[in-house]
N, C-alpha and C positions, 0 to 999 in steps of 0.2 A: 821890729817891723813886722806887722801882720796885716794881711789884706790882699788886694789885687792892684796891679798896674795894668792898664789897658794899652797895649802896644799896637801901633799901626805898622803891621809887618810889611816891609818892602818886598818887591819881587826879587827873586834870586837868592833869598835866604830861607833856611829851613826853620821850622818852629823850634826844633831842638837847639839850633844855634842861638836863638833869641832867649831861650832858657839860660844858656851859658852866659850870654851877655848880661842878663838881669842878675845872675848870681855874682858876677864880677862887679857890676855897677853898685850893688848894695852890700857887697861883701857878706852874703848870707848863703847858707847851704841849702835850706829848704825852699826849693823853687820848683814849680811845675806849671805847664800850660794846660788849657782846658779844651783841647780839640785841635788836631793837626790841620794846618793849612799847607797845601802843596807849595813847593818852592816857587813855582811860576805864579802863584796867587798872591794877593796882597790883602791888607785890611785888618779887621778887628781880631786881635789875639790877646785875650785876657790871660795874664800870667800871675799865678798865685804865689805868695811868699809867706813864710813863717806859718802861723796857724791857719792862714788862708788856704794852704795846700789841702787841708781837711775838707774844704768845700769843692775841690777840683772835680770830683766825680759828679756832684750835683750840677755844677755849671756845664760840664761836658754834655750832660743829658738834656740841656736846655734847647729851646728852639733857636733857629738861626735865620739870617736873611743875607742874600747875596745879590750883587749886580753882575750879570754875565753878558758877554757878547758871543754869539755863535755865528758861524759862516755856513750857509747852505751850499750843497753841491759837491762836497768832499767829505771823506771819512779818514781818520788816522788811527794808527795802532794804539796810541795812548788816549784817544778821544779828545785830545786838545792840540794846540798849535805846535807843541814840542815834538810831536811824533812824525812817523813816516806816513806818507799818503798811501792809503789802501785802495780807495775808489774815487772816481770822479764821474759825476752824472749831470746832465743838463737840469736846470731848475725851471720848471713850468708850473708855477703856483702863483696865486693872487694874494694880495694883502689879506683879503677876507678869509681865504683858506688857511693862511698862516695863523691868523688870530683865532680861528675856530679850533685848530689843532692844539695850539698852546693852551687855550682855556680848558680843553679836554683832559689835561693832566692835573687839574686842580682836584684835590681830594686824596683819598688813600690810593696809592699805586704800588706796584711791585717793581723793584729794580734788581738787575744783576750787577754786582760790584765789578768795576773794571779790573783787568789783570794788573794794570799799573796802579796799584793801591797798596796801602800799608797793612791790609788784612793779612793775618798769618794762617798758613796751612802747614800742619806738622812742624811748627816752630820756625818756618821760613816765610818771609814776607812775599806777597804775590808779585810785587814789582821785581824782586830778585829772581823769581822764576821766569817772569816775562823777559828779563834781560838775557836769560839763558835760552830764550826761544821756546820756553815751555808754557803751554796753555792748559789749564785745568778747569774742570767744571765747577762753577760757583752756584751756591744756592740763592734763590731769589730772596730779597728782603722787602718787607712792607714798610713804607715811609709815608708821611703825610705832606702834601703840598697844600698849605693853607691858602695861598694866593699867588698869582703871577701877574705882575704889572708889565705891560709892554711899553718900553720907553722909546724905542726907535725902530722903525722898519726901513732900512736902506735897501730898496729894491734894485738899485743900480749895482751895488756890490754884494747883494744878498747877505748883508750883515744885519743881524737882529739883536737888539739889546733889551734884556729883560731884568726885572727884579723879582726874586723868588723868596717867598717866606715859607719856611719848611721846618720839619722836625729834624732832630739829630739823625745822623747816619745817611742823610740824603746826598747822593753824588750828583752835583750839577753837571759834570761832564757827561754822565750817563743820561741825564734828563735832556741835554742838548742833542745827543746822538739819537735818543728815542724820538724826539720831535722831528728830526731830519728823516728818520726811517718812516715815520707816520706820513710825512709829506712826500715820500717816495724818491727823495733826492739825496739823502744823507746830510750829515752836518758834523762839525767839530767845534768845540769850545775854543774861542780865540783868547778871551781875557776873563778873569774872575777876580772880584773884590768882595770880601765879606764885609757887609755894612752894619751887621748887628749880630751879637752873640749874647744870649740871655738878655739882660737889660742894658748892655754896653753897646754904644754906637760909635761909628767912625768919627763923629764930631768930638767925642771926648777921649779919643785915643791919641797917643804920642809916638812920633817917630823915634828911632834910636838916637838920632842926632839931637832931637829936642831934649830927650832924657839925659844925655851926656851934659848938655849945657846946664840943665837944672841941677845936676850933681855938682858941677863946678861952682855954681852960684849959691849952693846950699838950700835950694828950694825943692829938692827931690821928694821929700816926705809929704809935700802938699798934694802930690798926685796919687798917693797910695790910698785906695778906697778901703775903709775899715771893714772888717769881716762882716759885721752885722748889717752893713749897708747893702750887702749882696742879697739880702732877703727881705727887702722892704715890702714885697708883695704879701708877706705873712704878717698877721696881726701880732702885736707885742703883748707879752704877759710878764708882769713883775712879781717875783716871789718874796715872801717875808724871810727873815733869817732862818727860821726853822725849816721851811720848805726848800731854801737854797741848799742847806746841808743835805737834805734828802735827794735833791736833784743831782748833786755832785757824787752821791753814792749810788747813782743810777737806780733810784727807787721811783716807781710810778707816783705821780702827783695827782691826788684826787682834787678835782676842781669842778665847780658848776658854771653853767652859762656859756660854755664854748661849743663850737660846732663839730659834730662827729665827722671824722675823716680829714679834718683840716690840719695843716702844719702851722706851728706858732714859733715866734722868736721868744726865747725865754731869757729873762734877765734876773740876776741876783738882787738881794736887798740893797747892795752897795753900788748898783748900776752896771756891774760886770755882765757882758754878754756871755751866757753860759752855753746855749745849745739851740738846736732846732728839735722840737718835739711834735709828735702826732697825737691828736686827741681822739680817743676811742673809748666807748663804754664808761664815760664819766671820769677818765683819767688821762694825764699827759704821759706819753711814753717816749723815751729818748730815741731820736732819729740820728742826730749827729752832734757830738760834743765839741765845744770850742774853748772850754776853760783851760787855764794854765795847769 
């Protein structure tokens, strides 16, 4: 079994727990996820299995999309609903002001990662330090917000629902808090659902309960996405028998007619998916190998 299963992570479970679940479900050792979701968050969690684990770093680096609800007028120590309330302020803003401030975060922005996060400092995770009451200085990180769609403005409860399309490493909790700060009243994230990771969407993900039923009725393999299907955005190149041998020996493949700087899916003469290669200076150079 090689490829990816897209799990719809329920709230209350960790991403690590679902890796263990997948390992037991398929009776396979090589399993890894492609980007942690907080225990209180839900949604798309691609889990790589077998040779698919080689693609985990490429999928982790992909863009993401989230649906989040945040509440104006309060801040918490964790930036979300699980934390202790730090501040409470009156909310004196209009819908138009909220819309303008939210749109102002589209583009390249800098974020300070929250203390309650899995980032490590001197070998210790920040949330472990935070639980000990320790706060340390964190460096700003540049991320990209490609778009923010405002889904609902509930002015009676000061609850705002948005969909965020962003680069890897974006903290939605931090975004919600920063929006609240910009509005002058504070905010905390109430709920979070990841609706897309790389090319995987919520609609094509499966709950753990659904996967267990598929295992019982013998259809579980139908939901495993083959490794090469992860890279359909890259054009396909098929090699002859001689060049297949060169590719497996990690020798650059001279080839004409390809576009410099692009990545390509490389297949052997027998149809086996071999690797992802980058084309530069007239040759294909190995980027990531997937052959047996």
